[in-house]
C-alpha positions as CSV (number, residue, x, y, z in Angstrom):
1,M,0.2,0.1,-0.1
2,R,2.6,2.2,0.8
3,P,4.1,2.5,-2.7
4,I,0.6,3.6,-4.0
5,A,0.2,5.9,-1.3
6,L,3.4,7.8,-2.1
7,A,2.7,7.7,-5.8
8,L,-0.6,9.8,-5.2
9,L,1.6,12.4,-3.6
10,I,2.7,12.9,-7.1
11,A,0.0,12.0,-9.3
12,C,-1.2,15.4,-11.0
13,V,-3.3,17.1,-13.6
14,C,-0.7,18.3,-15.8
15,P,-2.0,20.5,-18.7
16,P,-1.0,18.9,-22.6
17,A,2.6,19.6,-23.5
18,L,1.7,19.3,-27.6
19,A,-2.3,18.9,-27.3
20,Q,-3.2,16.7,-30.2
21,S,-6.1,18.3,-32.0
22,G,-8.9,17.5,-35.0
23,K,-11.7,17.7,-36.0
24,T,-13.7,15.6,-33.2
25,L,-11.6,15.6,-30.7
26,K,-9.2,18.2,-28.8
27,Q,-6.9,17.3,-25.6
28,V,-7.7,19.2,-23.1
29,A,-5.5,17.6,-20.1
30,T,-3.1,14.5,-19.1
31,I,-3.4,12.7,-15.6
32,D,-0.2,11.0,-14.5
33,L,-0.4,7.8,-13.0
34,P,1.1,6.0,-10.1
35,G,1.7,2.9,-11.7
36,P,4.6,1.7,-13.5
37,S,5.4,3.8,-17.2
38,G,5.7,1.6,-20.4
39,K,2.6,-1.2,-18.8
40,R,-0.3,-2.1,-20.7
41,F,-3.7,-0.3,-19.8
42,D,-7.0,-2.1,-20.4
43,Y,-10.8,-1.5,-20.1
44,L,-12.2,1.8,-18.7
45,T,-15.9,2.3,-17.0
46,T,-17.6,5.0,-15.5
47,D,-19.6,5.1,-12.0
48,D,-22.3,7.7,-13.4
49,D,-23.8,8.7,-9.8
50,D,-20.8,10.1,-8.3
51,H,-19.0,11.2,-12.0
52,W,-15.9,8.2,-11.3
53,L,-14.3,6.6,-14.3
54,L,-12.7,3.7,-13.4
55,S,-9.8,2.9,-15.2
56,G,-7.5,-0.8,-15.3
57,H,-4.1,-0.6,-15.5
58,L,-3.4,-4.5,-16.5
59,G,0.6,-4.2,-16.4
60,A,0.8,-2.5,-12.7
61,G,-2.1,-4.8,-11.5
62,I,-4.0,-1.9,-10.3
63,L,-7.6,-0.6,-11.1
64,Y,-7.9,3.6,-10.7
65,V,-10.5,5.5,-9.7
66,I,-10.5,8.8,-11.3
67,D,-13.2,11.7,-10.5
68,M,-14.2,13.1,-14.0
69,R,-15.5,16.6,-12.1
70,T,-11.8,17.7,-11.4
71,N,-9.8,15.1,-14.0
72,Q,-8.0,14.2,-10.3
73,L,-6.9,10.8,-9.4
74,V,-8.9,9.8,-5.9
75,H,-8.2,6.4,-5.7
76,A,-5.8,3.3,-7.1
77,I,-6.5,-0.2,-5.9
78,P,-4.4,-2.7,-6.2
79,D,-4.4,-6.7,-5.8
80,V,-6.1,-6.5,-9.4
81,P,-3.1,-8.6,-11.1
82,G,-3.6,-8.7,-14.9
83,V,-6.8,-5.9,-14.8
84,E,-8.7,-6.4,-17.9
85,G,-12.6,-5.9,-18.1
86,V,-13.8,-3.5,-15.6
87,E,-17.4,-3.9,-15.1
88,Y,-19.4,-1.0,-12.0
89,V,-22.7,-2.2,-10.3
90,P,-24.2,1.3,-8.8
91,E,-26.8,-0.2,-6.5
92,L,-24.3,-2.2,-4.8
93,K,-21.8,0.3,-5.0
94,K,-18.9,-2.5,-6.4
95,A,-16.7,-3.0,-9.2
96,Y,-15.9,-6.6,-10.7
97,T,-12.5,-6.7,-12.3
98,S,-11.2,-9.7,-14.9
99,D,-7.7,-10.1,-12.9
100,W,-6.4,-12.7,-15.8
101,K,-2.8,-12.6,-14.6
102,E,-4.2,-15.0,-11.6
103,N,-7.3,-15.9,-14.0
104,K,-10.4,-14.5,-11.5
105,I,-12.3,-11.9,-10.8
106,G,-12.1,-9.6,-8.6
107,V,-15.1,-8.1,-6.4
108,V,-13.9,-4.7,-5.5
109,D,-16.3,-2.7,-2.8
110,L,-15.9,1.3,-4.1
111,K,-16.9,2.7,-0.4
112,A,-13.9,0.6,1.0
113,M,-11.9,0.8,-2.1
114,K,-10.2,-2.3,-1.6
115,V,-10.7,-5.9,-3.0
116,I,-13.2,-7.8,-1.2
117,K,-13.6,-11.6,-2.8
118,K,-11.9,-13.5,-5.7
119,L,-13.7,-16.0,-7.8
120,P,-12.3,-18.4,-10.1
121,T,-12.3,-18.8,-13.8
122,E,-11.0,-21.0,-16.2
123,D,-8.5,-18.9,-18.4
124,K,-8.3,-15.5,-19.0
125,P,-11.2,-13.7,-18.2
126,D,-11.7,-9.9,-20.3
127,G,-14.7,-8.2,-21.2
128,S,-17.9,-7.8,-18.8
129,T,-21.4,-6.6,-18.5
130,Y,-24.2,-6.4,-16.0
131,A,-27.9,-7.6,-16.4
132,A,-28.7,-5.0,-14.1
133,P,-33.1,-6.7,-13.8
134,F,-31.5,-9.5,-12.9
135,H,-29.1,-8.6,-10.6
136,K,-26.4,-10.7,-12.8
137,L,-22.6,-9.9,-14.0
138,Y,-21.6,-12.0,-17.1
139,V,-17.9,-12.0,-18.1
140,S,-15.9,-13.4,-21.5
141,D,-13.9,-15.9,-20.0
142,E,-12.3,-15.3,-23.3
143,R,-9.2,-18.4,-23.6
144,G,-11.5,-20.4,-21.9
145,K,-14.1,-20.0,-24.4
146,A,-17.0,-19.9,-21.8
147,E,-19.2,-16.8,-20.3
148,V,-19.1,-16.8,-16.6
149,V,-22.2,-15.8,-14.6
150,I,-22.3,-14.0,-11.2
151,D,-24.7,-13.1,-8.8
152,V,-23.4,-9.8,-7.4
153,N,-26.4,-10.3,-4.7
154,T,-23.8,-13.3,-3.4
155,D,-20.8,-12.5,-5.3
156,T,-21.3,-16.3,-6.7
157,I,-20.6,-18.2,-9.7
158,V,-24.3,-19.8,-11.0
159,K,-23.1,-21.0,-14.1
160,T,-20.6,-21.0,-17.0
161,L,-21.9,-21.9,-20.5
162,H,-18.7,-22.7,-23.1
163,F,-18.9,-22.0,-26.7
164,D,-16.5,-23.5,-29.3
165,S,-15.0,-20.2,-29.6
166,E,-12.9,-17.6,-27.6
167,T,-15.9,-15.5,-26.2
168,G,-15.2,-11.5,-27.2
169,M,-16.8,-8.6,-25.5
170,P,-20.3,-9.0,-24.1
171,Q,-23.4,-6.4,-23.6
172,Y,-26.6,-6.6,-22.2
173,D,-29.7,-5.6,-24.4
174,P,-32.6,-4.1,-22.3
175,I,-34.7,-4.0,-25.2
176,A,-34.5,-7.7,-26.0
177,K,-33.3,-8.1,-22.1
178,V,-30.9,-10.8,-23.5
179,V,-27.0,-10.6,-22.9
180,L,-24.9,-10.6,-26.5
181,V,-21.6,-12.4,-26.8
182,N,-19.3,-12.2,-29.2
183,L,-17.9,-15.4,-30.5
184,Q,-14.9,-14.1,-32.5
185,D,-13.7,-17.6,-34.1
186,K,-17.2,-18.0,-35.8
187,N,-18.0,-14.5,-36.4
188,V,-21.2,-15.1,-34.5
189,I,-23.3,-13.3,-31.3
190,A,-24.5,-15.8,-29.4
191,A,-27.8,-14.5,-27.4
192,I,-28.4,-15.6,-24.0
193,D,-31.1,-15.1,-21.8
194,P,-30.3,-14.1,-18.4
195,A,-33.6,-15.6,-16.9
196,T,-32.6,-19.0,-17.6
197,D,-28.7,-18.4,-18.6
198,T,-29.3,-20.4,-21.8
199,V,-28.3,-19.8,-25.1
200,V,-31.5,-19.0,-26.9
201,A,-30.4,-17.8,-30.6
202,L,-26.8,-17.6,-32.7
203,Y,-26.6,-14.6,-35.6
204,P,-24.1,-15.1,-37.7
205,V,-22.1,-11.9,-38.6
206,T,-21.2,-11.0,-42.1
207,D,-19.0,-8.9,-43.6
208,C,-17.1,-8.8,-40.6
209,K,-14.0,-11.4,-39.3
210,G,-12.4,-11.4,-35.5
211,N,-15.8,-9.8,-33.9
212,H,-14.3,-8.7,-30.4
213,G,-15.2,-5.4,-29.5
214,M,-19.0,-4.3,-29.1
215,A,-20.8,-1.7,-27.8
216,L,-25.1,-0.9,-28.3
217,D,-27.6,1.7,-29.2
218,A,-29.9,-0.5,-28.2
219,A,-32.9,2.0,-28.7
220,H,-32.7,2.5,-32.2
221,R,-31.7,-1.6,-32.5
222,R,-27.7,-1.4,-33.3
223,A,-24.8,-2.9,-32.4
224,F,-21.0,-1.9,-33.2
225,L,-18.9,-4.0,-33.9
226,V,-15.2,-4.7,-34.2
227,C,-13.8,-6.4,-36.3
228,E,-10.1,-7.4,-35.4
229,E,-8.9,-9.3,-38.2
230,S,-10.5,-7.6,-41.3
231,N,-10.1,-4.3,-39.4
232,Q,-13.5,-3.4,-39.7
233,L,-16.3,-1.5,-38.0
234,A,-19.6,-3.5,-38.5
235,V,-23.1,-2.5,-38.0
236,F,-25.5,-4.8,-36.8
237,D,-29.5,-4.5,-37.1
238,L,-30.2,-5.8,-33.4
239,E,-33.4,-6.7,-34.9
240,K,-33.3,-8.0,-38.3
241,H,-29.9,-9.4,-36.9
242,K,-27.4,-8.9,-40.1
243,T,-24.9,-6.7,-40.9
244,I,-26.1,-3.5,-42.1
245,A,-22.8,-1.4,-42.8
246,S,-19.4,-1.7,-42.6
247,F,-16.5,0.1,-42.3
248,A,-12.4,0.1,-42.3
249,I,-10.7,1.1,-39.3
250,P,-6.9,1.1,-38.7
251,D,-4.8,-1.8,-37.3
252,G,-5.6,-2.7,-34.0
253,G,-9.3,-2.0,-33.4
254,D,-10.3,-3.2,-30.0
255,V,-12.5,-1.5,-27.6
256,V,-15.4,0.4,-28.9
257,K,-17.9,2.6,-27.2
258,F,-21.0,4.9,-28.2
259,D,-21.6,8.4,-27.1
260,A,-25.6,8.5,-27.1
261,G,-25.9,12.0,-26.8
262,W,-24.1,13.0,-29.8
263,G,-24.2,9.7,-32.0
264,R,-20.9,9.0,-31.8
265,I,-18.8,6.2,-32.2
266,Y,-15.5,5.8,-31.3
267,V,-13.0,3.1,-31.6
268,A,-9.7,2.6,-30.3
269,C,-7.0,1.2,-32.3
270,Y,-3.6,0.3,-31.5
271,S,-2.0,1.2,-34.4
272,G,-2.3,4.9,-32.9
273,A,-5.9,6.4,-34.1
274,I,-9.1,6.6,-32.3
275,S,-11.9,5.8,-35.2
276,V,-14.7,8.1,-34.5
277,F,-18.4,7.9,-37.0
278,H,-21.3,9.6,-36.5
279,E,-24.8,8.3,-36.4
280,D,-27.0,10.1,-38.6
281,D,-29.7,8.1,-38.6
282,P,-30.2,4.1,-37.4
283,D,-29.9,3.6,-41.3
284,H,-26.6,5.8,-41.9
285,F,-23.5,6.2,-40.7
286,R,-20.1,8.2,-41.6
287,K,-16.6,8.0,-40.5
288,L,-15.5,11.5,-39.1
289,E,-11.8,11.1,-39.3
290,D,-9.1,8.5,-37.7
291,F,-8.1,10.8,-34.9
292,K,-3.9,10.5,-34.5
293,V,-2.7,9.5,-30.5
294,Q,0.0,7.6,-29.2
295,A,0.5,3.7,-30.7
296,K,-0.5,1.0,-27.8
297,V,-4.2,3.2,-27.3
298,H,-6.5,0.7,-27.2
299,S,-9.5,1.0,-24.8
300,L,-11.2,4.5,-23.9
301,A,-14.2,5.8,-22.2
302,V,-16.7,8.6,-23.3
303,D,-18.0,10.4,-20.5
304,P,-22.0,10.6,-20.7
305,A,-22.7,13.9,-19.2
306,T,-19.8,16.3,-20.9
307,H,-19.3,14.2,-24.0
308,R,-15.3,13.8,-23.0
309,V,-13.4,11.1,-24.1
310,Y,-10.8,9.0,-21.5
311,A,-8.3,7.4,-23.2
312,P,-5.0,6.1,-21.5
313,E,-1.4,6.1,-22.6
314,E,1.6,3.5,-22.3
315,Q,3.5,5.5,-24.2
316,E,4.4,8.9,-26.2
317,D,6.9,8.7,-28.9
318,G,8.0,5.3,-28.1
319,K,9.1,6.5,-24.6
320,P,7.5,4.7,-21.3
321,V,4.7,6.5,-19.2
322,A,1.7,5.9,-17.5
323,R,-1.5,8.7,-18.2
324,M,-5.0,9.0,-18.4
325,V,-5.4,11.5,-21.6
326,V,-8.5,13.7,-21.7
327,Y,-10.5,14.9,-25.1
328,D,-13.0,17.6,-25.5
329,A,-15.4,16.4,-28.1
330,V,-16.0,19.1,-30.5
331,R,-18.0,19.1,-33.5
């Protein structure tokens, strides 16, 4: 604990030295983080009640809690080795981390700011989603080719579903009341009924290879899929269950987020870009730009209140860093 506590004293919000600016994003701040420089980050999510950003520093085994109102680091929670996925359960003030270095899911009490329980998985837990009406968390155990189901009231694993494919990012669809899971080896989406935790449908995804990342515009019945092998963003119709549009993205696309307020889709690409798209209406989409960022940026989050984009960086022009970069959305 001591190294992190000391490091917190030097964590700071710094004005951007060489601020990036484009048609859609403008860098407004960087937040230096206390974990070791040059180590990989992974998923982020937001606690919209407290206006917190939760960010997993995979290589450091730390979960950062950042106040998005002040852009200040408020906590650095250790003991999450290899943290990849992060999901927030608002009514319980808990976060769940996918800790692949020990193949466990960490249960984090955000009131106490510490890990209170660990649940075993099979091989490389990754992205996760929360089905709030069912009080269940779904974690893709990527290399275990499985989906782990957790009852968040008891913090117990209630079921593990196995597939013949590695599992990519899942999302809960609140309209259809199903959990959608990318089966990235098969170019298929599986639909799971949270009431019974059984697979109720399998939807082939055309014009896309390696569907890993996923975000939803549930209200307009659209899913946005990052196709890792074919370097594409695919738009999938959740009613007709077919791909309706596909766009090229730079190499290394990973995490995709949808800002419903501005109708924007952001894709973080490991090769050094954030691809930005606009949903003109549910049937028409267009690419706005490939916004240049540092290489190895492969994850991001959007603050729905301010529309700001947060993206962690592990290097600057090849030199190791550990920081969060904050962008204003512009139009």
